[in-house]
N, C-alpha and C positions, 0 to 999 in steps of 0.2 A: 509592711515589710519589716519595719523596726521591731514591732512586737513579736513577730514570728522569729526573728533572729535571736532575740533575748530568751524566748522560751526554749529554743533548741540548745542554747549554750550550756546549761547545766547538764543535759544528757551527754553532750559531747565530752565535757570534762570528766564525767563519771565513766564514760566508756573508755577514755584514754587511761584513766587511773586503773580500771579493771584489767585492761590489756597489759599495762606495764606490770601490774602486780602478778598477773598470771604468768607472764614471761619470766619474771624474777623467780618464781617458784617452779620453773621448769615445765609448765604445762604447755601443751600445743595450742597455739592461737593462730588465727587467720588474719594477718595484717597486710592489706594490699596498698602499696604505695606506687603511684605512677609519677616518675620523676621527669622534670624538664631538664634534658641533658645540658642545655646551655647554662642553666642556673645551678644545677647540682654538681655537674661534673666539671664545669669551667672550661670553656672553649679556648681561653687565652685571648679572645677578641677584646679589643681595648675600649676604653672610654677616654674622655678628655674634659678638662675643666679649665675655664678661663679665669684669670685673676680680674675681679671686678674693678680693682683699682689700678689696672694696667694703664700706664701713661699712653696718650695718643701717639700713634706711630707715624713716621714720615711716609711710609708706603703701606699698601694693603698687604699684610703678612698673614700667611695661612700655614699653621703647623698642623700637618695631617695626623690622623689618628695612628697610634702604633699598629704595626703589622703583626700578624699572628706568629706565635713561636712554635708552630707545629709543622713538621716536614711532611710532605706528601709525595707520592710517586710509587712506581713499582720497579724494583723494590724501594721501600722507604729509605732515603739516605740517612746516614748517621749524623750528618750536619748539613744544614741548609741556611741560606741567607736571603733576607729581604731588605729593601731600602728605598729611600726617596733621593732624588737629586733636586736640591733647592737652588733656584736662581731668582734674585731679587725678592727673596722672602716667600717664594711659592714653589711647590713641587711642579716639575715640568715634564712633559712628554717629549720623547725623541732624543733624550740625552744618551750619548754613547758611554757605556760603562765597561771598563776593563778591569778584570779581577786577576791579579797575579799571585801565584804561589811559587814555592820552590820547585814545583813539578810541572807547571804548565800555566797557560793563560786562557781565560774565558772572556769572550766578548758578548755583551748583551745590550739591551736598550730599555729605557723606561717607557712604559705604555700602560694603558688602562687595563684593569682586570677586576675580578670579583672580590678581591681581598680588601680593596679600599676604593673610596670615591676619588682618590688622587692617583695619578700615574706612578708606578713603582717598577723596580726591577726585582728579579728573583734568580737564585742560582743554587745548584747542587754542589756543595763544597767537597763532599767525600768521594764523588764520582769523577769520571773522566771529564775534563783534562786536569783538574786541580789536585785531586787525591790528597786532601788535607785531613788531619786528625786534630783532636782536642789539643790545644796548646800551640799549634802552628800559627804563624803570623802571615796574614795576607795583606795585600795593598789593593785598595779600591780607588780607581781613577775615573773621574767623570769629565766629559767634554760636551760643551753646549754653547752655541753661538760664539765660538772663538775663545771661550773661557775654559780653563782647566783647573781642577782641584783634585787632591788625593788625600786619603786617610788610611791609616793602618788599623787592623783589627785582629785581635787574638781569638782564634776559633774556639768555640765551646761545643758541647754535645747538643744535638737537636737544633731547633730553630733559633735564630737570632736576627737582629736588625742592625744595619750600619748605613747611616745616611751620609751623603756628600753635599757640602754646602759650597756653592760657587760664590765666594765672598767678593763683594765689590770693595776693593781696597781704596780707601779714600786718603791714605797716607800720601800717595803720589797724585796729587791734584794741583792743577796749575795755580788757581787762586781761590781761596776759601770763600771769597765774597760772591762767587758764582755758584748757583745752586744746582745747575744741570750741565750736562755735556752729552754730545753724540759723536762717536767716531766717524771720520770721513775716509773710508777705505777708497784707495785709488788703484784701480786695476788697469794694467796696460800690457800690450803685447810687445812693446818696444821701449827703449830707454826714453824717458822724459827728462830733459835738461832743466837745470835751475833756471827760474824765470818763466817757465811754462805757465800759462794762465789756466787755472782750474775753475770750472764753472759748476757751482752747486745748483742744479736745475731740476731735481727730481723730487722735491718736497716743497709744499706750500709753507714757507717760513712764517707767513703772517698768522698761521695757526698757533704759533707760540705766543703771539700777542693776544689772540682771542682767548687763549687758555690762561692768561695772566702770568705767563712764565717769562715773558720778555717785554721790554719797554716799547711803547708805541713809536719812539723815534729810532729804534733798532740799535742804539748806541751800545747796548750790552751784548749784542750778537757778535762774538769774536771768533777768530780763527787762530789756533795755537798749535805749534808743532812740538811733539815730545822728542827731544834729542836723545835722552837716556833717562834712567830712573831719577826722578825729582829734578830734572833739568828741562825746562820748557822755554820756548821762544814764540812770542806773539808775532804774527805776520800781518802785513798790511792787507786790508780787504775793503771791498766796496759793495754796499748793499744797493743794487739797482732796483730790483723788484722782489716780490715774494717768491718768484721762480728764478731769480738770478742774483746769487751772491758769488763774488769772484775774488780770488787771491792768486798770488804767484808762488810756485814752488821755491822753497828756500834752499833746496839742495836737489841734486840729480837723483831720480829713482830709476831702478832697473825694471826689466819686464817682470811681471808678477803683480802682487798686490802689496801696496804700501799702506801701513796702518798707523803712521806716526802723526797724522793731522786730526784735530778735534774741533768741533764746533762747541763753544762755551756760551752760556746765556743764563739769565736769571739773576742779574745784579741791579737792583733798583737805583743804586747810587753810582752807576758806571759813568765815567766821563766820556770825552770824545775819543773814539778809537783811531788807531793809525789807518789812514785812508790810502787805498791804492788808486793812483791816477793813470788813466790810459789815454793815449792821444786821440784827439777828435779829428775827423776828416775821412778821406778815402783816397784810393789810388786809381789811376787810369793807365791801363796798358794800351798802347797805340800800335796799329798794324798797317802794313802796306797793302794788304789785300782785304777782300770782303769777308773772309771766313776765319779770321782770328788765328792765322797761322804764320804770316810773314811779320815777325815781331820787329817793332821799331824803337821801343823804349817805354819806360814807366815814369810817371810823374805823380806827385801827391798834391791834393787840394783840400781845403777846409771851407766848404761853401755849399749852398743848395745846388742841385743838378738842374739848372735852368739856363740852357744855352740856346739862344736864337739861331746861332750858327756855330757848329763845332770847330770851324776853321778860324773864327774870330777870337779875340781876347775874351776870357782868360784861358780857355782850353787850348786854342791855337794849334789844332792838329797839324795842318799843313806846314806851319812855321816850325814845328818841333821835329817832324820827320821828313819834310820836304816833298810831300805828295798829297793829293786830295781827290782822287777819283776812285770810286768803288773800293772804299776802305772801311775800316771798322775800329771800334774802341771797346774795351772791356773795363767797366767800372767795378771795383771790388773793395771789400772791407766788411764792416758789420753795420747792420741796420737795427735801430731801436724800435721796439714795439711797446707802447705804453700800457696797454691793457690786454687781458686775455680775451680771445674771441676770434671772429672771422675777419680777415683783412683782405681788401681788394686792391690790386695794383694796376696802374695805367701808365702808358708811355706815349710820348709824341715823337715820331720819327718818320723819315721818308722812305724807309725800306724795312729790312728784317730786324728781329730782336730775339733775345733769349733772356729770361728772368728766372733766377734761382734764389730761393730764400731758405736758409737753414739746411742746405744740401738737397732741397726738393725743388724740382723744376716746376714753376708756376705756369709757364707758357712759352711758346716760341713761334716764330714765323721766319722762314728762310728766304723771303723776297721773291720777286721784285714787286714794288707797288709805289704809291705816291705818299706824300706827306699827309698824316692824319693822326688823330687820337685813337688809341687801341686799349680796350680793357683786356689786359693780359690774362687775368684769372684771380682766384681767391684761395686763401689758405687759412686754416685754423692754427693760431699761434698763441703761445703763452707770452706773458709780458716779460720783456728782457731783450738782450742783444742776440741777434741771429746773423750768421754768416750770409753775406750778400754777394751775388755776382750778376751784373747787368751787362748783357752784350748788345751793342748797337752797331748795325751796319748801315751804310748810307752811300748815296750817289751824289757826287759834286757838292760835298759838304752838306749842310742842312741843319735843322733844329733837332735838339734832344731835350726832353723834359721827363721828369719822373715824379708821379703822384701816388699817394696811397690814401685809403680811408678805412675806418673801422669803428669800434665802439667809442662813442664820445669824441670822435676824431673825423670831422667831415673831410671830403675829398679835397686834397691840397698838395702843393709842392712840398716834398719832404724837407723839413727844416734842417739847417746845417748841423745843429747839435745832435741830430738823430743819426749821424754817420760817425763811425769810429775806425781809425786806422789799425785794425787788428785783423789778421788773416790766419796765417799758420800759427802753431804753438798754442792752441786752445784745447784743453781736455774737457769735454762735456760729459753729461750723463752721470754726474756724481750724486749719490743718494746718501744722506746721513743715516747712520745705523741707529739701533735702538737706544732710546734715551737712558742715561744713567744719572741718578740723583745722588747728590752728596748728602748722605744720611748720617748725622752725627750720633743719634741716639736710637739706632735700630736695635731691637732686642735680640738676644741670642736665639739660636734654634737648638732645641734639645732632642735627644734620641734616647728612648728607653730600649737599650740594646738587648737586654737579656734578663730573664728571671727563671730561676731553677729551684724547686719545681715551678712549673709555669701555670698550674691550674689549682691543684689541691695540695695542702701540706698537713701533716699530722702535728698537732701541738707538741712542741719540743724538738721538732725536726729543724735542721739548718736550712735557711733560705739564702740564696745568692742573688743580689741585685746589681746590675751593671748599667750605667748611663753615661752619656757623653754630651758635650755642648760645644758649639762653635759660635763665637761672636760674629754677627752678620754684617758688621760695618767696618771691620779692620782685621788684618792678619795678626797672628801672634797669640801668646798665652794671656788672654784677656778675660777669662772667666775667673771671678773672685770668690764665688760662693755656690755651693750645691745644697739642695734640701730634698731629702726623701721623707715622706710622711704617709701614715695610714689614717684613714678616716675613723678607725676604731681605736687605734693605739697612739695616735699623735706622731710627733717627729721621730723618725727612725735613725737618721744620721745625716751627716753633712759632707760626705765624701762621694766621688763619682761612682765608686764601687763599694758594696757592703756585703759582709757575711754575717748573718743574723741568726741568733737562737730564738726560736718562737715559743719558748716555754711559758713566757708571761703574756703571750698574745691572746686577745679575746677570741673565743670561739665564734665563728661566723664568717660572713663574706666581707673581706677587706677590699677597699679600693686603694691601691698603692700609687701615690703621686710622686712625680719628679719634676723639679724646675731648677733653673740656674740664673745667676746674676752676672752681668759683665762689669767692666771697669768704669763704665759711665753710670752705674747704678740702675741699669734697666733690667727688669726681670723678664725671663721668657714666659711663654704660656706654660701651664702645667699640663703634663700628659700623664696618663694613668693606665694601669692594667688591673684586672680583678684577680684576687687570690682568696681561696676558701681555706680557712683554718678549721680542721676537724679535731674532735677529742680523740685522744689515743687510748682512753680507758675502755676496756672490754667488759661486758656484763660478767658479774661474779656469781659463783655457785653458793648456795646457803652453807653456813658453817656447820661442822658436825654437831649432832645432837639437837638440831633445830627440829621441832615437831612438824610432821607433815600435816597439811590441812586435812580436815575430816572429809572423807569421800562422801559424795551425795548418796542419799538413800537409793535403793534399787528402783524406786518409782520415780526418781527425778533425774532428768538428763542435764549434763553440764552445759553452761551458757557459753556461747562463742560470740564475741563482739567483733564486728567487721567495720573498719573505718575506711571510707572511700575518699580519696583525694582527687582533685581536678575534675570532679563531677563525672568520672568514668564509671558507669555501672555495668559495663559489659565484661563480666568475669568469665 
């Protein structure tokens, strides 16, 4: 194959020379060129280049490829807009995008499409309801996962791109020694007063330890309330189990969703946290009847529930309310479950019973019968504290005992410290929201907004380049340097927008790169678009007086050389 290629090369060069010569002398020649429209005409579809020396990032950041600068539709709009919404360094789907002009508002959503591998939004700017023209300013607002950000954009003719970055502001952070946080949204249908116990019970907090983000002793898992901007208050908390972290509300919250509490973690040097202490023990409500309706009074105790006779010390039912025939007691509070799994509950009584754990009835019997042990039932429970209600009805006093068994916990009388005097005023079902990491050196996100012309330019023509960048780890004017460059012509400029004369640009296909640096010295990824620079010199006619070539003799036909490109021989 190598020898064949070399032998053909001289013929190809001669053929090209003859074709060019014949054309220059005004002769008719047959030159067939099959062009790849993507390469020759320039579709405006982008490329991307990564800085090999980019410092390691604190999160996985993805800067998506630039979107096309070509409008489509029927009729084709005078101006159109494409863009990404970035959250935590990545384009996200499902972001609500609101575009406002002086004439109307358009609502859209980021979603997957054929123009990019990342989700994006698109909008017709010149049509209903925006009706904008070149030079008008629009505002693009993005909302996602409770976060909102806006950017303004001056409209150009044709296609353009404007991204919105939902910046995680780390200026308002409780303690810089803590690497992570999660919001703790508290939703309620009614007012919750200060002092209400809040139970974080819908996330396995031990997963933070397994991921190396929290200490094994949990000392760095803290609960903090944001009172106002840069004003934080740590609140007492207690880590019971991986499914039970509790704290008290520091202030009353009204119906709706309160978003002022956060879970902070990720401090290897954390000391002892402020601990929330809740009272140990349980209550007993005593009744004059067998059905828990004729109330006689409530007393509190701190001991196991092991009574050989409910009328004797220390329960002393008849002594406290003055009666002891066909009566009942209701023991209530919270019960501690040390491990995840299935737990079985048993009681000893001489009549009926009702057992409810975590608001779920485990079993009941409404009497009459004799003294005996009864397996009430089993329930799958997570480790932690659960609301408990134990109803005991009895005849002529009698014994009452309460046992439980479960994983690594053989059947036994429930220990005294497994009871807690907590009943009302507990808000359960709290789930920490998405993790936020305090990223000090997260690089900026850049957008190649606009290039006109966007595909092909004649050498000497003016080119307009427009880019923007947002620092992805703090709000404010934190971009300190911009760089535009061409792979053929080198550095083009150091401003976000450039107007360039291409007279000195090299003929050929340029890759135009754009990047930015933030105030921490972190460079963004480079993004790029293709631009073809063509010669603007037209073929010239021969000057006057130039001799015409000698025509061939009548017996010789003129030669015609045909050059086929792309291997297409179907003429």
